Backbone bond lengths (Angstrom), bond angles and torsions (degrees), N, CA, C in turn:
res aa  C-N    CA-C-N  psi(-1)  N-CA   C-N-CA  omega(-1)  CA-C   N-CA-C  phi
1 X - - - 1.477 - - 1.560 111.01 -
2 X 1.339 115.45 126.42 1.403 118.59 -179.23 1.539 114.17 -65.95
3 X 1.360 115.85 137.45 1.427 116.64 174.59 1.530 111.29 -57.50
4 X 1.405 116.06 151.74 1.404 118.81 174.43 1.499 114.57 -66.87
5 X 1.268 122.72 143.54 1.477 126.25 -175.73 1.569 106.04 -78.15
6 X 1.376 115.76 165.29 1.419 119.19 -177.49 1.593 108.57 -65.17
7 X 1.400 116.24 -31.69 1.378 120.49 -178.13 1.452 108.37 -73.29
8 X 1.295 127.59 -37.16 1.450 129.43 177.38 1.574 109.31 -64.29
9 X 1.393 114.27 -44.26 1.459 122.57 -176.85 1.640 105.53 -64.59
10 X 1.268 117.70 -46.38 1.498 116.59 -175.82 1.523 108.28 -69.90
11 X 1.293 116.44 -38.48 1.521 115.69 -178.99 1.589 107.60 -60.92
12 X 1.355 115.81 -46.01 1.439 116.33 179.97 1.556 114.32 -61.59
13 X 1.318 114.55 -41.28 1.429 116.22 -176.54 1.517 109.75 -71.89
14 X 1.341 121.72 -41.01 1.372 122.94 173.83 1.458 117.59 -52.65
15 X 1.426 114.34 -34.30 1.460 122.00 -179.29 1.493 114.25 -81.29
16 X 1.242 117.46 -3.61 1.535 117.35 -174.56 1.521 109.03 -63.44
17 X 1.248 116.66 144.17 1.575 122.00 -178.42 1.600 113.01 -63.17
18 X 1.271 120.43 150.52 1.401 126.30 173.93 1.482 106.43 -135.73
19 X 1.365 115.70 171.75 1.391 128.07 177.87 1.538 109.87 -47.73
20 X 1.333 124.06 127.74 1.555 124.20 -176.82 1.624 105.02 -55.29
21 X 1.242 118.65 -28.85 1.491 116.40 -174.47 1.573 111.31 -70.59
22 X 1.369 110.34 -28.12 1.438 113.90 177.37 1.547 112.20 -71.81
23 X 1.362 115.48 -39.31 1.504 119.56 175.27 1.560 109.20 -63.22
24 X 1.378 119.55 -42.15 1.507 118.15 174.52 1.436 110.82 -62.52
25 X 1.276 122.49 -42.70 1.437 119.10 179.85 1.484 112.46 -66.60
26 X 1.304 120.10 -34.84 1.568 117.28 178.14 1.471 110.72 -70.92
27 X 1.394 122.81 -28.31 1.378 125.39 174.94 1.604 108.81 -66.78
28 X 1.309 112.32 -41.47 1.460 115.98 -176.30 1.480 107.74 -74.14
29 X 1.336 123.35 -28.99 1.554 125.01 171.76 1.475 110.02 -65.46
30 X 1.354 118.59 -42.45 1.500 123.85 -178.32 1.603 103.75 -61.63
31 X 1.209 113.67 -39.99 1.597 117.54 -172.98 1.471 108.90 -64.65
32 X 1.283 119.53 -20.80 1.424 125.11 -178.13 1.429 113.19 -70.57
33 X 1.382 114.13 -28.63 1.535 120.21 173.41 1.532 108.36 -122.94
34 X 1.208 117.62 56.88 1.423 125.23 -173.74 1.573 106.72 -62.57
35 X 1.353 113.66 136.65 1.420 120.60 179.53 1.528 109.97 88.01
36 X 1.263 121.61 -20.39 1.481 123.56 171.57 1.553 112.43 -113.03
37 X 1.161 118.32 -13.43 1.552 116.66 177.91 1.357 115.62 -68.82
38 X 1.218 120.90 133.32 1.576 127.67 -179.43 1.412 108.14 -116.45
39 X 1.226 128.97 -46.08 1.572 131.79 -175.20 1.484 108.12 -153.89
40 X 1.381 114.43 153.80 1.352 122.34 170.50 1.566 106.83 -129.75
41 X 1.283 115.40 125.62 1.475 122.34 176.41 1.522 114.44 -111.02
42 X 1.323 116.66 135.76 1.432 128.34 177.66 1.492 112.51 -102.00
43 X 1.358 115.44 124.49 1.554 115.94 -171.48 1.508 110.15 -146.85
44 X 1.323 120.89 -177.52 1.373 121.12 171.79 1.570 117.88 93.74
45 X 1.296 119.53 -174.76 1.414 119.52 -171.66 1.502 111.96 -71.90
46 X 1.284 120.02 -22.89 1.447 123.94 176.69 1.553 114.38 -65.89
47 X 1.266 116.22 -12.70 1.414 126.72 174.42 1.538 111.35 -55.96
48 X 1.309 110.65 -44.70 1.471 119.15 -173.86 1.631 112.40 -89.16
49 X 1.382 114.69 2.91 1.456 115.19 -175.52 1.583 113.80 -99.89
50 X 1.301 114.80 137.07 1.441 113.07 176.35 1.451 113.50 -91.44
51 X 1.358 118.05 -15.64 1.536 125.15 175.91 1.525 107.41 -101.44
52 X 1.255 119.58 113.96 1.497 115.35 -177.42 1.523 113.86 -104.60
53 X 1.352 114.52 -13.10 1.330 117.04 -179.35 1.583 114.60 -65.38
54 X 1.341 117.95 130.73 1.482 119.81 179.94 1.569 108.90 91.74
55 X 1.333 118.69 -5.60 1.457 121.08 179.34 1.552 110.67 -102.54
56 X 1.311 116.70 158.02 1.407 122.90 171.26 1.465 113.94 -99.42
57 X 1.349 115.59 111.78 1.478 123.80 -175.72 1.548 108.91 -75.30
58 X 1.201 121.87 153.26 1.454 127.94 -177.92 1.672 109.07 -125.72
59 X 1.392 109.03 125.06 1.462 113.50 176.92 1.591 106.92 -137.69
60 X 1.294 109.90 161.53 1.390 124.24 171.52 1.656 103.69 -116.74
61 X 1.321 113.05 134.93 1.459 122.01 178.23 1.647 98.10 -113.56
62 X 1.280 112.20 122.98 1.537 119.03 175.44 1.507 108.18 -104.05
63 X 1.275 114.43 120.87 1.434 118.31 -177.17 1.611 111.83 -110.04
64 X 1.209 118.12 164.16 1.503 120.33 -178.71 1.564 108.83 -74.26
65 X 1.417 115.46 -36.12 1.487 119.74 -170.80 1.527 105.23 -169.95
66 X 1.372 110.43 139.63 1.463 119.63 -173.38 1.555 107.14 -65.90
67 X 1.364 117.99 -45.65 1.432 115.85 176.52 1.448 118.04 -57.83
68 X 1.342 119.36 -35.69 1.445 127.59 177.09 1.509 105.92 -64.07
69 X 1.265 117.42 -46.56 1.538 122.45 -177.17 1.462 116.50 -68.12
70 X 1.325 117.14 -30.25 1.516 121.03 -175.96 1.447 115.47 -122.42
71 X 1.442 121.47 -6.48 1.411 119.89 -170.97 1.423 109.05 71.65
72 X 1.431 120.01 -144.27 1.329 125.69 179.53 1.479 115.90 -92.52
73 X 1.381 119.17 18.54 1.382 126.26 -179.00 1.526 110.82 -65.32
74 X 1.361 113.90 151.57 1.540 120.80 176.75 1.565 105.72 -58.18
75 X 1.346 121.14 -26.94 1.378 125.50 -176.81 1.571 111.64 -54.62
76 X 1.333 112.92 -40.95 1.510 116.53 -179.38 1.469 107.95 -60.99
77 X 1.382 121.77 -44.55 1.432 123.77 -178.81 1.505 109.21 -62.40
78 X 1.383 113.52 -50.22 1.559 115.90 -179.96 1.631 113.17 -54.90
79 X 1.304 112.54 -42.47 1.464 116.39 -174.98 1.588 107.74 -66.44
80 X 1.381 116.32 -38.66 1.452 118.88 -179.21 1.571 109.89 -71.92
81 X 1.283 117.37 -40.61 1.519 117.34 -174.59 1.536 110.42 -79.48
82 X 1.287 120.65 -37.93 1.527 124.84 -177.18 1.479 110.82 -133.31
83 X 1.366 114.78 71.98 1.473 115.99 -172.66 1.592 108.51 -76.93
84 X 1.394 117.58 145.10 1.421 127.37 9.99 1.498 109.80 -106.16
85 X 1.384 119.42 165.73 1.529 122.04 162.64 1.415 102.97 -79.56
86 X 1.393 115.04 148.96 1.450 123.78 174.82 1.455 115.48 -126.20
87 X 1.247 121.07 130.30 1.445 125.13 -178.26 1.465 114.85 -126.64
88 X 1.388 119.08 150.58 1.423 124.26 173.99 1.595 110.74 -81.10
89 X 1.254 115.09 152.35 1.437 116.40 176.72 1.440 110.57 -150.44
90 X 1.377 120.81 148.46 1.414 128.75 174.90 1.601 111.59 -131.08
91 X 1.286 113.75 140.50 1.495 115.13 -177.60 1.524 105.64 -161.94
92 X 1.361 116.82 126.71 1.397 124.10 173.38 1.495 117.32 52.55
93 X 1.309 110.19 34.70 1.535 116.13 179.40 1.578 112.81 89.64
94 X 1.338 121.61 -6.39 1.359 120.72 174.41 1.518 116.85 -105.70
95 X 1.224 118.52 148.22 1.521 118.62 179.51 1.566 110.64 -111.77
96 X 1.244 113.48 157.74 1.509 116.67 -173.32 1.622 106.69 -157.02
97 X 1.281 114.70 172.92 1.465 122.26 159.58 1.466 106.32 -134.53
98 X 1.393 113.34 149.12 1.414 116.97 -178.85 1.668 107.96 -133.52
99 X 1.354 106.59 134.77 1.473 110.97 175.29 1.445 109.07 -98.59
100 X 1.428 114.76 148.39 1.477 122.83 179.33 1.481 114.45 -108.66
101 X 1.421 118.11 127.94 1.375 118.67 174.51 1.515 104.93 -137.52
102 X 1.280 116.74 150.66 1.536 120.88 170.59 1.575 109.61 -77.13
103 X 1.265 113.81 154.74 1.408 120.73 176.85 1.538 112.01 -47.32
104 X 1.362 112.71 -47.72 1.604 120.42 -174.89 1.537 105.08 -68.10
105 X 1.332 120.78 -41.23 1.454 118.37 -178.92 1.563 108.39 -71.94
106 X 1.343 121.75 -30.54 1.451 121.27 -174.68 1.512 107.01 -72.76
107 X 1.426 117.16 -41.15 1.450 116.27 173.92 1.503 117.74 -60.10
108 X 1.392 113.68 -37.49 1.446 120.78 179.30 1.520 111.36 -69.50
109 X 1.290 115.14 -47.74 1.465 116.12 -176.84 1.523 116.41 -70.87
110 X 1.311 122.54 -15.63 1.330 128.96 167.35 1.612 122.43 -80.32
111 X 1.377 104.13 -4.61 1.561 113.68 -173.32 1.553 108.83 -116.08
112 X 1.410 111.74 179.39 1.370 117.18 175.01 1.583 117.85 -66.36
113 X 1.321 111.37 -5.53 1.553 118.09 177.95 1.616 107.58 -88.04
114 X 1.257 119.45 -0.56 1.505 122.77 -171.73 1.594 109.91 -57.88
115 X 1.360 109.44 146.50 1.463 111.44 176.34 1.390 114.77 -94.20
116 X 1.431 119.58 -2.20 1.510 124.64 172.65 1.546 107.79 -157.09
117 X 1.347 113.20 167.71 1.357 111.48 -175.90 1.541 118.97 -88.07
118 X 1.320 117.37 -2.22 1.416 126.62 -168.67 1.471 116.08 -60.31
119 X 1.352 121.99 -43.08 1.359 127.50 -174.85 1.516 109.59 -75.93
120 X 1.342 117.31 -57.87 1.445 118.44 -176.64 1.550 113.52 -65.23
121 X 1.346 116.09 -29.78 1.490 119.63 174.82 1.509 109.22 -65.40
122 X 1.237 120.66 -33.77 1.508 123.63 -177.20 1.600 107.26 -76.47
123 X 1.501 113.78 -50.22 1.342 111.58 -173.43 1.441 119.31 -83.36
124 X 1.301 119.11 1.24 1.452 124.34 166.74 1.491 108.42 -72.65
125 X 1.332 117.92 -20.89 1.517 125.87 168.08 1.485 113.41 -79.69
126 X 1.308 121.46 166.95 1.468 124.84 175.86 1.477 111.42 -57.11
127 X 1.354 115.25 139.77 1.465 124.05 170.73 1.627 110.57 -144.89
128 X 1.267 111.55 171.09 1.500 117.89 177.57 1.481 106.79 -129.06
129 X 1.364 114.94 135.01 1.427 118.37 168.73 1.636 109.64 -94.07
130 X 1.334 111.62 104.59 1.510 117.10 -163.59 1.494 109.52 -105.31
131 X 1.171 116.87 -8.24 1.549 117.84 171.80 1.575 109.38 -153.95
132 X 1.336 114.31 139.05 1.601 112.51 173.60 1.513 103.39 -146.51
133 X 1.238 113.84 142.98 1.496 124.42 179.01 1.512 114.07 -61.42
134 X 1.303 115.79 -36.63 1.457 119.67 177.15 1.599 107.91 -169.64
135 X 1.285 115.60 -175.41 1.528 120.74 -173.08 1.550 110.15 -67.11
136 X 1.372 114.16 -32.95 1.500 115.50 177.62 1.463 114.47 -69.30
137 X 1.367 116.25 -35.61 1.430 120.64 172.42 1.544 114.98 -70.89
138 X 1.300 117.55 -31.56 1.425 123.38 168.19 1.578 112.82 -54.41
139 X 1.392 113.42 -56.04 1.366 120.04 -168.13 1.672 102.42 -71.83
140 X 1.162 123.24 -31.91 1.443 121.76 -175.48 1.500 108.35 -72.11
141 X 1.407 120.56 -34.63 1.419 123.94 173.59 1.552 111.21 -66.03
142 X 1.295 122.10 -41.45 1.305 127.86 179.57 1.646 109.44 -61.70
143 X 1.236 109.06 -47.41 1.580 116.91 -178.89 1.509 106.61 -57.99
144 X 1.292 115.52 -52.33 1.552 115.22 -175.87 1.546 110.98 -64.33
145 X 1.328 115.80 -45.19 1.551 113.80 -177.75 1.488 111.66 -65.07
146 X 1.373 120.01 -28.03 1.432 125.35 178.62 1.494 113.05 -65.79
147 X 1.327 118.08 -14.02 1.463 122.53 178.11 1.545 112.96 -90.92
148 X 1.299 115.52 -17.19 1.539 116.46 -173.43 1.510 110.83 -69.85
149 X 1.220 123.29 -49.29 1.464 125.00 179.70 1.544 113.04 -59.84
150 X 1.286 124.05 -48.51 1.367 128.58 170.39 1.602 112.89 -51.08
151 X 1.242 113.43 -49.18 1.433 118.99 176.21 1.429 113.90 -56.64
152 X 1.316 119.93 -54.52 1.412 125.14 175.53 1.481 115.88 -50.28
153 X 1.356 114.54 -47.03 1.454 118.88 -179.20 1.435 113.70 -72.66
154 X 1.272 121.27 -40.31 1.427 126.18 178.71 1.562 111.27 -61.54
155 X 1.183 115.07 -30.91 1.504 120.82 -175.50 1.506 109.63 -86.53
156 X 1.420 116.33 -16.25 1.453 121.00 -167.95 1.587 108.24 -100.01
157 X 1.310 119.29 -41.69 1.398 120.70 -170.52 1.539 116.84 -58.60
158 X 1.327 116.04 -39.58 1.510 114.38 175.75 1.501 118.71 -62.03
159 X 1.284 115.70 -17.58 1.381 116.57 -172.96 1.698 114.29 -114.36
160 X 1.360 112.37 13.33 1.420 121.78 178.73 1.546 109.44 -61.00
161 X 1.281 119.03 126.46 1.576 124.51 -175.92 1.453 113.28 -87.91
162 X 1.375 119.57 -35.70 1.424 120.44 -174.91 1.435 118.63 -61.73
163 X 1.398 122.80 132.02 1.449 120.39 -179.68 1.503 109.44 -72.89
164 X 1.408 110.72 159.66 1.382 114.03 168.81 1.602 106.08 89.22
165 X 1.401 117.75 178.68 1.466 120.12 -176.97 1.521 111.57 -69.92
166 X 1.192 114.88 151.16 1.488 122.18 -178.43 1.642 111.61 -109.80
167 X 1.282 111.02 128.44 1.508 109.17 171.28 1.548 114.31 -76.02
168 X 1.258 113.90 162.06 1.501 115.24 -178.89 1.673 107.08 -62.56
169 X 1.276 118.72 -35.02 1.430 117.80 173.53 1.453 117.06 -68.72
170 X 1.284 118.99 -26.42 1.531 124.22 173.08 1.510 107.38 -62.69
171 X 1.362 110.19 -52.43 1.582 114.91 -179.36 1.556 107.49 -52.58
172 X 1.285 117.12 -51.10 1.556 118.09 -176.30 1.550 112.06 -57.42
173 X 1.360 114.60 -39.31 1.550 116.19 179.04 1.362 112.82 -67.66
174 X 1.313 113.97 -44.30 1.492 116.03 170.87 1.508 115.34 -53.31
175 X 1.288 114.45 -53.58 1.496 122.52 179.88 1.654 111.81 -49.55
176 X 1.177 112.48 -55.71 1.468 118.83 -176.45 1.653 106.75 -64.76
177 X 1.222 119.61 -38.38 1.432 117.36 174.83 1.530 113.63 -62.60
178 X 1.276 113.97 -33.81 1.502 118.14 177.99 1.590 106.58 -70.30
179 X 1.272 119.45 -43.94 1.464 120.41 -177.99 1.440 112.48 -66.07
180 X 1.272 115.70 -36.99 1.577 121.87 -178.68 1.551 105.10 -65.48
181 X 1.328 119.36 -35.18 1.398 121.59 176.01 1.565 117.89 -71.36
182 X 1.289 114.36 -8.27 1.447 124.98 -175.34 1.598 110.67 -103.05
183 X 1.413 117.76 4.47 1.443 115.73 177.04 1.540 103.75 -145.93
184 X 1.245 118.52 166.94 1.374 128.15 176.58 1.495 105.06 -88.34
185 X 1.342 118.90 108.83 1.414 125.25 -167.97 1.493 113.00 -125.43
186 X 1.437 121.68 139.07 1.394 124.88 176.30 1.464 115.92 -87.36
187 X 1.292 118.78 -6.68 1.498 116.30 -176.51 1.436 113.40 -73.19
188 X 1.373 118.32 161.60 1.444 122.09 178.05 1.457 110.65 -66.44
189 X 1.317 118.28 166.02 1.460 123.70 -175.19 1.470 112.74 -65.96
190 X 1.271 119.47 -24.55 1.561 120.16 -176.85 1.578 109.63 -91.65
191 X 1.282 118.45 6.14 1.497 125.12 -170.30 1.551 103.79 -63.87
192 X 1.253 123.36 -44.51 1.534 127.20 -174.89 1.566 110.47 -59.12
193 X 1.349 117.43 -37.25 1.429 118.84 176.93 1.591 110.72 -77.56
194 X 1.233 114.36 -33.62 1.507 114.33 -171.13 1.486 108.25 -73.80
195 X 1.302 117.80 -26.06 1.587 120.52 175.43 1.543 112.36 -58.25
196 X 1.403 114.86 -42.82 1.479 118.93 170.64 1.477 115.19 -68.38
197 X 1.393 118.40 -44.86 1.333 120.98 -178.67 1.559 116.39 -65.98
198 X 1.427 115.07 -17.64 1.313 118.10 174.28 1.544 119.48 -66.62
199 X 1.419 117.21 -24.51 1.439 123.86 178.78 1.558 108.47 -156.62
200 X 1.347 113.17 71.97 1.541 113.91 -174.05 1.520 111.64 -67.35
201 X 1.281 117.74 -30.34 1.507 114.16 177.72 1.443 111.45 -61.51
202 X 1.414 122.38 -46.91 1.376 128.37 -179.54 1.487 108.23 -54.85
203 X 1.456 119.11 -49.97 1.485 117.69 -172.51 1.519 109.71 -75.31
204 X 1.348 120.27 -22.83 1.526 119.04 174.37 1.506 107.10 -64.36
205 X 1.300 115.84 -51.77 1.454 124.48 -167.59 1.620 105.85 -65.28
206 X 1.366 114.23 -49.09 1.449 116.09 -171.62 1.590 107.19 -73.14
207 X 1.379 116.64 -34.01 1.426 118.68 174.26 1.482 115.87 -60.07
208 X 1.293 119.67 -42.03 1.352 122.26 176.22 1.511 116.24 -69.21
209 X 1.303 114.55 -34.67 1.379 117.83 167.08 1.483 119.17 -59.29
210 X 1.368 112.19 -41.82 1.405 120.34 -178.12 1.493 112.41 -67.36
211 X 1.361 114.99 -37.60 1.518 118.53 179.55 1.545 105.90 -69.45
212 X 1.415 120.16 -41.85 1.415 122.23 173.77 1.521 111.77 -51.53
213 X 1.387 116.70 -42.43 1.448 123.88 -175.56 1.537 108.34 -66.29
214 X 1.396 115.07 -38.35 1.533 117.12 179.78 1.483 109.60 -68.83
215 X 1.345 120.28 -37.50 1.468 124.48 178.13 1.492 108.51 -67.31
216 X 1.254 122.62 -39.50 1.502 125.99 178.87 1.516 107.66 -59.92
217 X 1.336 116.73 -43.87 1.460 118.64 -172.80 1.516 114.06 -81.38
218 X 1.353 117.10 -26.04 1.425 118.94 -168.77 1.677 106.98 -115.38
219 X 1.364 118.18 -14.80 1.306 119.26 -179.82 1.553 108.52 94.94
220 X 1.331 121.73 164.06 1.478 127.00 -173.33 1.558 105.55 -121.82
221 X 1.372 113.18 134.53 1.414 118.30 -179.99 1.524 111.53 -70.86
222 X 1.402 118.92 177.98 1.368 125.51 -173.67 1.526 115.78 -62.50
223 X 1.277 114.34 -23.75 1.528 123.29 -173.30 1.513 106.54 -112.01
224 X 1.336 120.35 14.52 1.512 125.17 177.09 1.563 109.99 86.91
225 X 1.340 117.39 7.48 1.470 112.00 -176.88 1.549 112.03 -77.93
226 X 1.247 117.72 158.97 1.519 117.55 177.27 1.457 110.09 -105.41
227 X 1.354 114.96 122.36 1.553 118.37 -179.74 1.488 106.49 -69.55
228 X 1.297 113.61 141.16 1.356 126.18 -176.90 1.543 112.99 -110.29
229 X 1.283 118.62 167.98 1.562 116.84 -170.16 1.451 114.31 -78.03
230 X 1.408 116.31 -18.00 1.512 115.87 -169.15 1.528 105.74 -152.83
231 X 1.362 116.93 155.98 1.336 123.02 171.22 1.568 111.87 -73.95
232 X 1.375 115.91 161.30 1.342 122.91 -176.07 1.607 114.59 -48.09
233 X 1.334 113.68 -51.47 1.497 115.77 -175.37 1.569 107.61 -64.82
234 X 1.339 115.79 -42.99 1.412 118.50 -177.69 1.466 114.10 -59.77
235 X 1.402 113.64 -35.78 1.489 115.60 -175.37 1.542 106.05 -82.08
236 X 1.260 120.12 -25.74 1.505 117.40 176.18 1.509 109.51 -67.38
237 X 1.342 120.96 -37.78 1.357 126.00 176.22 1.485 111.96 -60.54
238 X 1.353 112.51 -43.12 1.491 123.09 179.69 1.494 111.23 -61.83
239 X 1.360 117.93 -41.81 1.398 120.45 -179.96 1.577 113.21 -73.13
240 X 1.353 114.41 -34.00 1.490 118.56 175.68 1.583 107.97 -62.32
241 X 1.334 114.99 -43.49 1.472 117.30 179.88 1.443 112.24 -67.64
242 X 1.348 118.02 -34.01 1.487 120.03 179.46 1.534 108.23 -74.53
243 X 1.256 123.04 -33.43 1.436 127.07 171.82 1.511 114.55 -59.46
244 X 1.309 113.64 -47.52 1.442 121.35 178.53 1.429 111.28 -58.83
245 X 1.361 115.27 -56.54 1.362 122.49 -177.78 1.491 114.13 -61.87
246 X 1.409 116.15 -36.70 1.437 119.98 179.73 1.509 114.67 -63.14
247 X 1.413 112.54 -43.81 1.520 113.88 176.96 1.431 111.27 -63.61
248 X 1.355 125.23 -39.27 1.444 129.45 175.66 1.593 111.08 -57.29
249 X 1.367 112.18 -50.73 1.473 121.42 179.61 1.472 112.89 -60.86
250 X 1.314 119.30 -35.93 1.455 126.74 175.50 1.610 108.93 -58.88
251 X 1.308 113.94 -47.81 1.519 115.97 179.62 1.583 111.58 -70.10
252 X 1.399 119.71 -39.70 1.392 119.83 177.55 1.617 110.37 -63.51
253 X 1.296 114.28 -42.90 1.510 114.94 177.51 1.538 112.37 -65.28
254 X 1.260 116.77 -36.40 1.441 118.31 175.42 1.534 111.03 -58.59
255 X 1.402 113.24 -50.43 1.456 117.01 174.57 1.429 116.26 -54.74
256 X 1.348 112.68 -44.45 1.516 112.33 176.53 1.502 120.00 -63.26
257 X 1.361 112.12 -38.01 1.393 120.56 176.62 1.569 116.40 -58.45
258 X 1.392 111.02 -22.26 1.434 114.77 179.20 1.578 112.49 -72.73
259 X 1.401 111.20 -13.24 1.508 114.15 171.71 1.564 111.89 -102.61
260 X 1.291 119.35 -25.86 1.505 119.87 177.86 1.466 112.92 -94.23
261 X 1.258 121.01 -14.59 1.611 116.19 -166.57 1.572 99.84 -122.09
262 X 1.339 118.36 111.23 1.404 123.25 174.73 1.675 105.13 -75.63
263 X 1.318 110.72 130.08 1.589 115.04 -178.19 1.560 107.54 79.84
264 X 1.319 122.03 14.54 1.473 122.76 176.78 1.466 115.72 -48.87
265 X 1.411 114.33 -51.98 1.421 122.57 179.07 1.572 113.57 -50.87
266 X 1.302 113.03 -37.55 1.474 114.24 178.61 1.464 114.31 -74.55
267 X 1.296 110.00 -32.79 1.508 117.34 176.99 1.623 107.32 -67.37
268 X 1.232 114.01 -44.40 1.492 114.16 174.00 1.477 114.81 -54.21
269 X 1.333 117.91 -45.66 1.474 122.88 -171.21 1.730 99.90 -71.94
270 X 1.115 119.64 -40.77 1.569 124.61 -176.03 1.585 105.34 -63.20
271 X 1.258 115.49 -43.55 1.538 116.04 -178.91 1.539 113.12 -70.41
272 X 1.286 114.63 -38.30 1.382 120.54 -178.82 1.546 108.56 -72.86
273 X 1.194 120.89 -34.39 1.541 122.57 -177.31 1.521 103.76 -79.22
274 X 1.292 124.61 -36.32 1.499 125.83 -179.45 1.491 110.93 -65.43
275 X 1.254 113.70 -47.47 1.476 116.68 -174.85 1.427 122.26 -88.01
276 X 1.350 114.58 -29.25 1.464 118.82 -179.68 1.592 113.01 -108.13
277 X 1.267 120.84 -2.87 1.443 121.75 -179.29 1.517 114.17 71.29
278 X 1.317 112.33 12.29 1.682 113.82 172.14 1.439 109.18 -72.98
279 X 1.318 111.75 171.37 1.499 121.57 173.94 1.386 110.21 -123.85
280 X 1.346 118.60 79.44 1.413 119.05 -175.13 1.509 105.21 -96.60
281 X 1.384 120.09 133.21 1.427 122.39 -178.68 1.601 106.90 -122.26
282 X 1.262 112.61 129.41 1.448 116.57 -177.24 1.585 116.00 -92.76
283 X 1.365 113.72 128.48 1.427 118.51 -174.72 1.456 113.87 -89.75
284 X 1.269 113.56 153.53 1.585 115.38 -177.47 1.503 113.33 -46.22
285 X 1.379 115.17 -47.23 1.494 111.59 -179.31 1.514 118.86 -61.43
286 X 1.342 113.22 -25.93 1.428 120.06 177.23 1.484 112.91 -67.16
287 X 1.297 117.16 -37.70 1.590 119.24 175.09 1.579 106.48 -70.04
288 X 1.338 119.17 -35.81 1.477 114.40 178.90 1.589 109.04 -66.60
289 X 1.266 120.85 -36.16 1.562 125.45 -169.12 1.588 105.98 -122.67
290 X 1.286 115.81 64.39 1.550 114.07 -171.40 1.485 111.71 -64.91
291 X 1.303 117.99 -30.61 1.501 113.98 -177.66 1.583 109.77 -70.23
292 X 1.328 112.33 -45.37 1.482 112.37 174.19 1.513 113.19 -59.72
293 X 1.340 114.67 -39.92 1.488 116.14 -175.55 1.643 108.18 -64.87
294 X 1.334 116.97 -39.52 1.475 119.57 -177.47 1.566 106.68 -61.56
295 X 1.378 117.98 -44.56 1.429 113.43 178.87 1.421 120.46 -73.18
296 X 1.373 117.71 -21.38 1.429 120.87 172.32 1.545 113.09 -77.60
297 X 1.355 115.76 -33.88 1.519 121.41 178.53 1.507 110.76 -65.13
298 X 1.385 113.87 -38.27 1.541 122.27 -162.47 1.517 102.70 -53.68
299 X 1.360 123.74 -59.36 1.498 122.56 -168.92 1.609 107.21 -62.35
300 X 1.319 116.09 -36.19 1.545 112.46 -175.90 1.567 107.56 -66.76
301 X 1.303 116.19 -42.88 1.430 122.10 176.21 1.505 113.81 -50.29
302 X 1.336 107.20 -54.48 1.519 111.98 -178.25 1.475 114.41 -63.48
303 X 1.364 115.92 -34.43 1.464 115.87 178.46 1.549 112.24 -70.69
304 X 1.342 118.07 -35.59 1.428 118.40 170.58 1.507 119.81 -75.13
305 X 1.256 119.50 -1.35 1.419 127.76 -174.18 1.416 114.27 60.99
306 X 1.327 117.94 30.25 1.582 124.96 179.50 1.519 105.61 -78.76
307 X 1.398 119.28 -30.77 1.370 118.83 174.22 1.563 105.20 -131.79
308 X 1.382 119.33 166.05 1.454 122.35 -175.04 1.486 103.68 -137.58
């Protein structure tokens, strides 16, 4: 029997059931951009939680076009120039945030053409397609997400440091460590390994399917080796560039979120406290001036090691 393709695996994973309240929230998020909404994906740590009350759920809203989603608002320009825009949302007693990307940007950001690591790093992990406008939108989302794991692995294998043969799970752990180094993150230093350890069977199967997809696209060498897109030194330089750009983008996105995300400074503190064990308390003036607060908090968080 032939092993399942990465496309089939992703389609099955995206279709797995979730809490009905998540489905209802996804539909309500789509209604916020009625006429432009194409798909809503649920992802992140809450995907593994049974108890959702008190947690911040994570969604991506995929739209057909930014102008159609926002009209002539400056939000359309912001979303196109510095994707994604992020908004808070509440529904039926649950709270969430959702990021907005166009279908074209979603496909690009899951692929080797991506401008940063953030999207393919997230969608190489499990996610669920909890709302789709129609079958075409569903297939489009599956196609985009199916590129994320092959992208992550193809960019990782050339820079593996450990001597000797690498297991599939070793590749994943190294991959997530690299992506965490390309963003400002609040998670503890062992977080990249714990992602893989939370579901090793899943990562083994998806990893093998992703490598098979790389081999299918690029051909297989005479000894079964998979040709990769760059030599080791070239790929190391590419990762260093992605990491520098990723840190800078994280700061720019944080600044932008102070305009698009009501209560964003409180969310930042909540996320840092939850993932790092820090005890950040937001003062009234910081809520009034969230952009200034974000930039004054950043050096303190870096010094404490609460973010990296």
